[in-house]
C-alpha positions in Angstrom: 74.9 -5.1 14.3 74.4 -4.1 18.0 73.7 -6.8 20.3 70.3 -5.5 21.1 69.2 -6.1 17.4 70.8 -9.6 17.4 68.8 -10.8 20.6 65.6 -9.7 18.9 66.4 -11.4 15.7 67.3 -14.6 17.8 63.7 -14.4 19.5 61.6 -15.5 16.4 62.8 -12.6 14.2 60.3 -10.0 15.5 61.2 -6.4 15.7 58.9 -5.4 18.7 59.0 -6.1 22.2 56.9 -8.9 23.8 53.7 -7.4 25.4 53.4 -7.5 29.1 51.4 -10.2 30.3 47.9 -9.0 31.4 46.3 -10.1 34.6 43.5 -12.5 34.3 40.1 -10.8 34.6 38.2 -12.1 37.7 34.6 -13.2 36.6 31.8 -11.9 38.6 29.5 -14.8 39.0 26.4 -12.4 39.2 27.3 -10.5 36.0 25.3 -12.9 33.6 22.4 -13.7 35.7 19.2 -13.5 34.1 18.0 -10.6 36.3 21.0 -8.5 35.3 20.9 -9.3 31.7 17.2 -8.0 31.5 18.1 -5.0 33.3 20.9 -4.2 31.0 18.5 -5.1 27.7 15.8 -2.5 29.3 18.5 0.1 29.9 19.6 -0.3 26.2 16.1 0.0 24.8 15.6 3.4 26.8 18.2 4.9 24.7 17.1 3.5 21.4 15.0 5.6 19.1 11.3 4.7 19.2 9.8 3.1 15.9 6.7 5.0 14.6 3.9 3.1 12.8 4.4 3.9 9.0 0.7 3.8 8.3 0.2 6.5 11.0 2.7 8.6 9.9 1.4 8.4 6.3 -2.0 9.6 7.5 -0.6 12.4 9.4 1.3 13.3 6.6 -1.5 13.5 4.1 -3.8 15.4 6.8 -1.1 17.8 7.3 -0.6 18.4 3.6 3.0 17.2 3.7 2.7 14.1 1.4 1.7 14.8 -2.3 -1.5 13.5 -3.0 -1.2 11.3 -6.2 -2.5 7.9 -7.8 -1.1 5.8 -10.2 -2.6 5.5 -13.9 -3.9 2.5 -15.5 -0.3 1.8 -16.9 1.3 2.4 -13.6 4.2 4.3 -14.9 3.0 7.8 -14.3 1.2 9.6 -11.4 -2.3 10.9 -11.6 -2.6 14.1 -9.2 -5.5 13.8 -6.7 -6.9 17.1 -6.0 -5.3 18.7 -2.8 -8.7 19.6 -1.2 -9.7 16.0 -1.4 -11.7 14.6 1.8 -9.4 12.2 3.4 -11.1 9.0 5.0 -9.0 6.6 7.1 -10.8 3.7 5.7 -11.4 0.6 8.2 -14.2 -1.0 5.9 -16.9 1.7 6.0 -19.8 0.8 3.6 -21.2 3.2 1.2 -18.1 5.7 1.0 -18.8 8.3 -1.8 -22.5 7.4 -2.1 -24.2 9.9 -4.3 -20.9 11.6 -4.9 -21.2 14.5 -7.2 -18.9 16.4 -9.8 -16.3 18.5 -8.2 -16.0 16.4 -5.3 -13.1 14.1 -4.5 -12.4 11.4 -1.5 -9.1 9.7 -0.9 -9.5 6.6 1.1 -6.3 5.7 3.1 -6.9 1.8 3.8 -9.9 -0.3 2.9 -13.4 0.8 1.8 -16.4 -1.5 2.4 -19.6 -2.4 0.5 -21.0 -0.3 -2.1 -18.3 2.3 -2.5 -19.5 4.9 -4.9 -22.9 3.8 -5.0 -25.1 6.0 -7.4 -22.2 8.4 -7.8 -22.9 10.8 -10.7 -19.2 12.5 -10.7 -16.1 13.2 -8.6 -13.4 10.9 -7.8 -12.9 8.0 -5.2 -9.3 6.8 -4.7 -9.1 3.8 -2.6 -5.4 3.0 -1.8 -6.7 -0.3 -0.2 -9.5 -3.0 -0.9 -13.2 -2.3 -1.6 -16.0 -4.8 -0.8 -19.1 -6.1 -2.9 -21.1 -3.9 -5.1 -18.2 -1.3 -5.9 -19.7 1.0 -8.7 -23.2 0.0 -8.2 -25.5 2.2 -10.2 -22.6 4.6 -10.7 -23.4 7.1 -13.5 -20.5 9.4 -13.7 -17.1 10.1 -12.2 -14.1 7.7 -11.4 -13.6 5.3 -9.0 -10.1 3.9 -8.6 -9.1 1.0 -6.2 -5.8 -0.1 -6.1 -6.3 -3.4 -4.1 -9.0 -6.3 -4.3 -12.6 -5.7 -4.9 -15.6 -7.9 -3.9 -18.3 -9.3 -5.9 -21.0 -8.0 -8.3 -18.7 -5.0 -9.3 -20.1 -2.5 -11.5 -23.7 -3.5 -10.9 -25.9 -1.3 -13.1 -23.2 1.0 -14.2 -24.2 3.3 -16.9 -21.3 5.6 -17.1 -18.0 6.9 -15.6 -14.8 5.2 -15.1 -14.3 2.2 -12.9 -10.5 1.3 -12.3 -9.4 -1.8 -10.4 -5.6 -2.3 -10.2 -6.0 -5.7 -8.2 -8.1 -8.8 -8.4 -11.8 -9.0 -7.7 -14.3 -11.6 -6.8 -16.7 -10.9 -9.7 -18.1 -8.3 -12.2 -21.9 -8.0 -12.3 -23.4 -9.1 -15.8 -25.3 -5.7 -15.9 -22.0 -3.9 -16.0 -21.4 -5.4 -19.5 -24.6 -4.3 -21.4 -25.1 -1.7 -24.3 -26.5 0.7 -21.5 -23.1 1.0 -19.9 -21.3 3.8 -21.8 -18.7 3.9 -19.1 -15.1 2.7 -19.0 -13.9 -0.3 -17.1 -10.3 -0.8 -16.6 -8.9 -3.9 -14.9 -5.2 -4.6 -14.0 -4.2 -1.8 -16.4 -6.1 -2.9 -19.2 -9.3 -1.6 -20.6 -12.1 -4.0 -20.9 -15.2 -2.2 -21.6 -15.9 1.3 -23.2 -18.7 3.0 -24.7 -21.2 0.1 -24.5 -19.0 -2.8 -25.9 -16.0 -5.2 -25.1 -12.5 -3.9 -25.5 -9.9 -6.2 -26.8 -7.4 -7.6 -26.3 -7.8 -6.7 -22.7 -11.2 -8.6 -22.4 -9.9 -11.8 -23.9 -6.3 -11.6 -22.2 -7.9 -11.3 -18.7 -10.4 -13.9 -19.1 -13.3 -11.5 -18.2 -16.0 -14.1 -19.0 -14.8 -16.4 -16.1 -15.3 -13.4 -13.5 -18.9 -12.4 -14.7 -21.6 -13.4 -12.1 -25.3 -13.9 -13.2 -27.6 -11.0 -11.7 
């Protein structure tokens, strides 16, 4: 065996030459000063992609017709189409959205609706993707109101027909929503609790509707 290889074996049995020593790096005392660190972070941020508000992007997509309009059904498994020509409202808690709404009209609320959503509506559809205030569905005689979030008190006051669909919780139902005069349908948390002037089981009992009824 050549002497060169014997020398390598003798030196810890390694078959590669030792690396040349690297000169120690001189420390720059100013490198980690707060001012320099802050400047470096600012420069880095300048090259980072800006983060867009997802809510703003959604609104813009709907208004431009890019995002398909749809709403969950009562079971939450399938999508119910929202008419493409639905009026789009960026909801910030406005009262009386859809007041006196008639058949053939549709409103999509991206955000929260206020008091008396769908007041005295006789037809059409309202889809609120956020919450709604007190008096939702007050005196409605037709059409459909669908609220994905929380609803306030006295819901369905003097309702006589139509469909009131609430996916979230609510403060209270008005007792007048549950009289034989109301031939409409009320769906709460995916369960039918009222239809054609009478209670619907097992939804009524399972959801303890009696505990949510406020005296008129």
